[in-house]
N, C-alpha and C positions, 0 to 999 in steps of 0.2 A: 529707544526702548522704554525709557521712563515715561515719555508722553503716551505710549500705548498702554502702559500699566495704569496711568492716571485716567485715561479714557475708559478702560474696562471697569475701573473702580467707580468713577463718577459720571461718565457720559458727558455729552455736550452741554447739558443744562447746568451742570455743577450745582445741583440742588441738594438742600439738606433733607433730613428725614421728613420733617413736617410739610415741606413743599411737595415731596413725593406723595405723601398721604393726601394732601389737598388735591393734587392732580388726579390721583386714583379715584377719589370721591367724585370729582367733576365728571370724569369720563364714564364712570359706571352709572352716574345719575343720567347722563345723556342717553346711555343705552336703555335704561329703564323707561325714559320718556319715549324713546323711539319705539319701544315695544308696546307700551300702554296706549300711546296716542295714535301711532301709525298702524301697527299690526292689529291691535285689538279694537280700538274704538272706531277707526276709520276703515281699514280694509276688511275686517271680519264682520262688523255689525253695521257699517255705513251710518254711524251716528254723527260723523263729522267729516267734512272734506277739507283738505289742505291745499294751499297754493302749490302748483307744480314744483316750484323751487324748494319748498319745505318738504314735500313728499320725496323728492329726489335726494335731499340731504338725509332723511331718515333711512332710505333704502341703502345709500352709500355707507352710512354709519353702522347699520346692522351687518352689512357685508364685511366691514372692517373689524368689527368687535365681536361678532357672534357666528358668522357664516350661515345665518338663518336665511332660508329661501322663503319669500313672502307667501307663495302659493302653498307651500307645505305647512307653514305655521297656521295660516288661515283655515286650511282644510281640517287639520287636527282639532282646532278649537271649535269650528262649526260642528264637527261630529260630536264633540263633547257636549255641546248644548242639545243637539238633536237626540242623543242617546244617553243623556245624563243619568248616572247611577245604575245603568243597565250593563249587561254583559258586554255590549259593544262600545261602551264608554272607554276611550283610550286611557284614562287615568282617574278612575273613580276609587276613592279610598274604601267605599263600601264593598267594592268588588275585589280590589287588589290589596287592601289593607293600608292604613294610614302611613305606617312605617315604610312600606315599599314605595308608595308614591312620593313621600318626603325625600328619601335618599336615592331612589332609582327612577325619579320622575323623568329625567332626561332620556333614559333608556326606553321608557314606555312611549315617550314622544317620538323617538327615532323609529321605533317599531311601527307606529301608525303612519308616520310621515313617508315611509317607503312603500306603503300600500297603494298601488295605482288606482284601485277602485275608490279609495277614500279621496285621493287627489282629484279624480275625475268628477266625483259627485259633489264634493264640498269645496273645491278650490277654484270655482269659477269667479270671473270678474276681477282677478288680481292682475298686476302689471305683467305685460307680455311683450314689451318692446325689445329693441336690439340689446340694450344694456342688460336686461333681465335674462335674456336667452344666452348671450355670449360672454357675459362677465359674471353677474351675480349668481347665476345657477351653475353654469359650466365650470367656473373657477371659484367656487365658494371657499376653498381652502387658501386661495391666494390672498384674500383680504386679511384673514387672521395672521398669516405669515408676515404680511406687510406691517400689521399692527405690532407684532413681536419685534420686527426690525426697528420700528419707530421707538418703541419703549426702551430697547437696549441702547439705541443711539442717544436717547435723551438721558437715561439714568444708569447706563452701564449694567453691571451685574444685577442691581436691584430692579432693573427694568423687566427681568424675567419674572420676578415676583409680581410686579404690577400687571404684567400680561396674564399671568396665571389667575389673578383675582378677576380680571376682566372676563376671561374665558369661563370662569365658574359662576359669575354673577347671575346671569339669566337662567342657566340650568338649575341653580339652587333656589333662587327667589321665585321665579315663574313656574318652572316645572315641578319644583319640590314644595315650597312653602305655600304658594297660592293654590295649586291643584291638590295638595295633600292636606295641610292644616286648614285651608280655606273650605274644606268639606268635613272638618272633624272637630275643631274647637272654635270658640267665639260666640257671638250673639247673633240673633236673627230679628230683623225688622219685618220680614216677609216669610210666610209659609209657602214658599215656592215648591214646585214639584221635584225637589232634590234636597240634599242635605247641606247646601252651601251656607256658609257663615261669614259674618264680618269679623275679621281678625282683630281690628282695632278701629275706633271711630276717627282717628286722626291719620289720614292716608298720606303720609309723606315719604317714608322710606321706599315704598314700592309704587310711588306715583299715584296713589289712590286705589290701587288694586286690592288694598286691604279691605275695602268695602265690597266684598265678593258676593254676599247675599243680596245686597241692593242691586248689583249688576245682574244677577240671575233672575231677579224679579222683573226687571225692565232691561232686557238684553240689548236692545238697540239704542238705549239712551247714552248720549255722550257724557252725561254727568252721572257720577257714581254716588255722591253724597245724597242723603235723603232727610235726615233729621237735622235740627238746628245746630246740634253739637258735633256734627260730623264735618270733616274737612277733606276735600278731594284735591290734592295738589295738581293732578292732571287737568282737572277742570279749570283751575286757575290759569294754567298755561294756555288752554284752549281759549278762554275768554280774553286773555291778553293778545293772542294772535288774531282773534276775531276783531278786536279794536283796530289792529294794524292791517286788517283785510287780508290776512294770511290764512284764515280758517273760516269755514261756514258750517255752523251747527245745523244738522238735519233733524235730529230727534232728541227729545228730552222726556224723562218720565213724567207722565201727566200729574198735575196737582189735584188733590182731592177737593171736590166742591160739594157743599152741603146746602140743602134748601133752608129757607126760613122755617121756624118752628111751626107756623100756622099752615104751612104747605106739606107737612110731613105725612099726612094721612094717605096720600095717593101714591101708589107704586105704578109708574108709567114706563114707557119705552126708554126714556132718559134715565130713569132709576135703574132699569135692567142693564143698560149700557155701562153705567158707572159702576155697578156692582161687579160686572164681568171684568171691567178694566182694572179694578182695584181688588180683585179676588184674593191675591196673595197677602195683601195687607189685612183684609177682612179675616182671613183664616188665621193669621198671626194673632189678631185681637181675640178671636174665638179661643185659641189655645191658651191665652192668658186667662180668659174667663174660666176655661176648664180647670186650670191649675188652681185658681182661687176657690172654686167649688170643691175640688178634691181636698184642699186643705181644710175647708169648713166641715166637710163630711167626715173627715178623719177625727176632728175634734168632737163630733157628735156621736161617734161610735162608742158602744159599751166597751169597758176595759177587756173583757174576755174576747170580744171580737177583734180588738186591736192586736191582741196577742196571737191571734190566728193569721193575721195579715201583716207580718213584719215588713214586707216590701212596700206597704202603703206609705209608711212614714216618709220615705224619700220620693214617693211617686210624684208629688207636685213640683219637684225640682228637676224632673227628667227632661233633658233637652229634646228628646225625641218626641215629646208631646207637641212640639212645634213642627213636626214632620207630617206629611200626608200619610195616610194609613198604608198606602202601597209600598212605602219605604221601610215599614217595620219588619223586623225579623220574627221568627217563631216565638222566641222567648219574650220579646216585647209585646207581641199580640196576646200571648198567654197571660202576662201580667195585667194587661189592660182588661182582659176578660175577668180575671179574678177580682180585681178591684170593683169593676162594674157589677159583678154578681152580688157584692156586699152592700151596694148602694143603688137602689132604684133611681134615685135622683141623678146620680152620676151616669148611670146606664142610659138614661133618657138624654142627657146632654151629649154623650158620646154618639148616640144614634142620630141626634139632630145635626151634629157636625158632619157625619157621613152623608146625610140627606142634603145638606147644603152644598157639599162638594159635588154631589151627583148632578146638581143643576148645571154647572158649567162643564161638566164632563160629558153631558148629553149633546155632543156635537151634531147629531143628526136632527135634533129638534129645531123647529122654527122659532123665531123670536117671540111669536105669540104664545107658543107652548112654554118656552122658558119663562116668560113673564107670568104666566098662569101658575107655574110651579113655584116661582119666587113668592108670589102673593100667597099661595097656600102655605108655604113654609113659614112666612112671617105671621100669618094668622094662627097657625098651630103653636108657634113659639110664644105668641102673646097670650094664648089661652093656657099656657103651661103654668104649673105651680111654682116654677123656678123663676124668681124675680129677676135674676141677672139675665136669663135667657129672653124674657119679655123685653127687658131694656135693650138688649142687643138687637132684637128685631125692630124695635122702634128707631134705633139708630140707623139701621139699614134703610129705612124709609126716607131718611134725609139725604141719601146719596143722589147726586144728579150730575149732569155733564154741562 
């Protein structure tokens, strides 16, 4: 009887508290890696392929620690990208509210994962072998039950706590934090067609998923970091496995290339291709330009005009200036219009931003037509009385492939 009590209290491992904490950290970290490397970067976006042994390990581990079915996860996430920030987005904070997605993200995921239309349309190309059909999908609850038995066997009663943390890890971090806060707070390197943000430049805790805006700008890239100060832990693992021939990188975000200064005068087909390729980065730089001009215009206003526009003081810090106009709500659009009405210069810069965005939104136009429109835009910007706008157009002339 005494032996039974000791087993229930301590388990087979006879581990102390810090050893149990270390074990919990390791197993949850492997679960994060299985999600970001296998489900996200490999299966959903095809940015990297893994050796069959590695892929099967990830599938087994996810079955054991989450009960996630690959096809369902992939389908929901692909739909998120296809319908981002719209009514059909499974978990957009702009639609459902940031608090709802943060705390109820797992419920939103399950609601979409049970939609057969979503699975049929977005879940193609995922594993469909005997194991997937007869074990991982049919008996998804068996894996997490087995994990509970393992945790209790190792650590006794505390094993239940370890198991509970494992079960909550992905629903909280992936479904809640990344999908919720990753479209609500943080910074943006790219003005992508959504409200995605980078939560933090050092992507360690969630395996690099912290760099969510970078990912949305270049969805198929296996590497999430972009700036020199950003670190993507998931990419470090991919590069390590690539050295061991356990991974093959298929896609990375393209690096920006610039012409020599003496070649800057001509906008050609390569210039157009580069501008279209880097449009999200270009629009983010334009937003920064807009914010600088807004701040300068505020300082130049007469005191009585400033008093009539109290919202302008904080205008230059608005994070939604980095959003595309289609994402703005009625209040934000109205504020933009009020500020523009008080400053012809700012109104011109805002209109030029819309005109620039319309170039790559014109999907029906030929390359020749798009190039002509880009040339006309740059010429108009360079004739502008706004020095920053002219400089921006001259910078566009340097882009090449």
